[in-house]
N, C-alpha and C positions, 0 to 999 in steps of 0.2 A: 504492500499500500503506499502510496505516496500523496502526502497533502502540499497544497501550494497556496500562494497568496492570491492565486485567481480564483480563490474560493471553491475549491473541487477536491474532491477525495478520489484517486484513481486506484482500483483494485485490480491487481495483475495476477494471473495464473500462469504456471508453468513450474519447471524444473529444470537444474542444472543452468545452462547458459541460455535458454530458450525460454522467453515471456512473451506474453500477449496481454493486451489490455483487455480484462473482462468487462469492466464496469466503470463508468465516471459519474459521480454524485454530486450535484449541483448544491451549494450553499449561500445563504445569504450574505455570510460574514467569513472570515478567515477559519480555517481550519486549523486549531492549536495542538491537538492531541488526538491519538489514534491507539486504541489497543485492539488486538484480534484474538480470538479464541479459537481452538481446535474444532468447535461446532459451528464454524461458518459463520460466526455472529463478529461484527465490528462494531465497537462504542467510540464515539467522536465527541470531542469538545470544541466548542467554537465559541466565537464573538470578538468584535474589535471594538473601538472606542464608541461605536453606534450601536452596537448590538446587533441582533438578539443574543443573550448569552446562554447558550443551551449546550446540553449533552443529549446524545440520541443513540439508540441501537438500532442496527441495521442488519439485514441478511446480505451477507457479502456476495452471494450468487445473484440475486434477483435485483439488489439496491432496494429494496422495500424497507422502509423505516418501521420498525416493529414497536417502538416505544420512545418518548421523548421527555425530558427533565428539563424545567425551565425556572427553576428557583434561585438561580443564580443572579448577582446583581452586577458581576463583573466576567471579564471573559474567562472562559474555562480553559485553563492552561494545562490539567492534566487528568488522566482517566485510568482506571483498571478494573478488570472484570473478574468475576469468579463465578465458574458455571458450577462449581462444587456447592456453593452456598445461593447462587441465584441472584448476589449482589453486585452493585456496581458502585465504585467510589469515584468522586470527581473532587477537584478543589479548583479555584479561581484565582485571580491575581488580586482580590480584596480579602484574601486571607480566611475564606469560608471552605470547609471540607463537608460533603454531603455523601451520605449513603442512601441508595435506593433500590428497588425491586427491578431486576433485570427485565421482565417481562410485562409489568403493568408500569414501570416509570415510578410508582407510588413512594413516597419519602418515608424511609426507615428514622434517620435523623440528619439534622444540619447543624453545625457547630462552627463559630467564629474562632479561629484561632490567632490572637495577636502575633505579629513578627513571623507567621509563618510565610515560607516562600516555597510553596509546593510546585516545583518544576518537574516533581515525579512522585508517582504514587506505585504502590506494589501491593498485591493481593496474593497472602499464603494460602493455597487451597490445602 
């Protein structure tokens, strides 16, 4: 997967040295973070100065959005996914970390953590 400042996520398929573009997904703002699971699920974090500030779950094969999380007030800069627990973690540049349900997009919890610089999140299954 490749994100770019042209507001797209490109999903590539292949192996070895041969890859081809499988799907390109357009966004309303920059794609800042991507996490991929072995279950063909992609989680994205997006947002620029104008918004929208969102995280979304996508089917990597079809490009269909499966759920969306829109409770961040700043651009989402980091995402992590756990298929074992069915949870997604997101962090924004405003120091807020949220955990939400993978399938429904329902919030489990959100917490503001002062002085947090969440440039990377990791979920241990």
